[in-house]
C-alpha positions in Angstrom: -0.2 -0.1 0.1 1.2 3.6 -0.8 2.8 5.4 2.4 0.3 7.9 2.0 -2.4 5.5 2.7 -0.3 3.9 5.8 -3.0 5.6 8.1 -5.6 3.0 6.9 -3.5 0.1 8.3 -3.4 2.1 11.8 0.3 3.5 11.3 1.3 6.8 12.5 1.8 9.3 9.5 3.8 12.3 10.2 1.6 15.4 8.9 3.6 17.9 6.6 1.9 21.6 6.9 -0.2 21.9 4.3 0.4 25.0 1.7 -2.6 27.6 2.6 -4.3 27.5 -0.8 -7.4 29.7 -1.4 -10.3 29.5 -3.9 -11.1 32.3 -5.9 -13.7 33.3 -3.3 -10.8 33.7 -0.8 -11.9 30.8 1.5 -9.2 28.4 2.5 -8.8 24.9 0.9 -7.8 21.5 2.3 -5.9 18.8 0.6 -7.8 15.6 0.6 -6.5 12.1 -0.6 -8.8 9.8 -2.4 -8.0 6.6 -4.0 -7.5 6.8 -7.8 -10.1 3.9 -8.0 -12.6 5.5 -6.4 -12.1 9.0 -8.0 -12.2 7.6 -11.4 -15.1 5.2 -10.6 -16.9 8.5 -9.3 -15.8 10.3 -12.1 -17.1 8.3 -14.9 -20.8 8.1 -13.3 -20.5 11.9 -13.2 -19.3 12.1 -16.6 -22.0 10.2 -17.8 -25.2 12.0 -16.6 -23.8 15.6 -16.8 -25.9 16.4 -13.5 -23.2 18.0 -11.2 -19.7 18.2 -10.6 -17.6 16.2 -8.5 -16.6 19.1 -6.2 -20.3 19.3 -5.5 -20.9 16.1 -4.8 -18.2 16.1 -2.0 -19.2 19.0 -0.5 -22.9 17.4 -0.4 -21.6 14.2 1.1 -19.4 15.8 3.8 -22.5 18.3 4.9 -24.8 15.2 4.9 -22.0 13.4 7.2 -22.0 16.1 9.3 -25.8 16.5 9.7 -25.9 12.7 10.5 -23.3 13.4 13.6 -25.4 16.2 14.8 -28.2 14.0 14.7 -26.7 11.2 16.3 -25.3 13.3 19.1 -28.6 15.0 19.7 -30.2 11.4 20.1 -27.6 10.3 22.3 -28.2 13.5 24.7 -32.1 12.8 24.6 -31.2 9.3 25.9 -28.9 10.3 28.5 -31.7 12.9 29.8 -34.3 10.2 29.9 -32.2 7.8 31.5 -31.1 10.6 34.1 -34.9 11.1 34.5 -35.3 7.5 35.0 -32.5 7.2 37.8 -34.2 10.1 39.8 -37.5 8.9 39.6 -36.1 5.8 41.1 -33.9 7.2 43.7 -37.1 9.3 45.1 -39.0 6.0 45.1 -36.4 4.7 46.9 -36.2 7.4 49.5 -39.9 7.4 50.0 -39.7 3.7 50.7 -37.2 4.3 53.0 -39.1 6.9 54.6 -41.9 4.6 55.0 -40.3 2.0 56.4 -38.6 4.4 59.0 -42.2 5.7 59.9 -43.4 1.9 60.1 -40.6 1.0 62.4 -41.2 3.6 65.1 -44.6 2.5 65.5 
């Protein structure tokens, strides 16, 4: 496997300082490595359909991934909140039972 894909095998790969490249709008760009086979297959599909370009597809996929990550994080927070509520209710029930038992023992 090529050295630049060594990270896929779990190897530590030193990072080079990326050049500060900007697009026409002045927005900084990042270098992204994609396997040639994957890029060629996508390029062929896009070339046949003439319905978009690779930049738009890449950006759409990344936005979709971010959206899914945010949704997952929100679902996790909701589940944790519900679990906290169940734990609080259980603790309150235990306190009430102990209080009732103490009152019964004092008679």
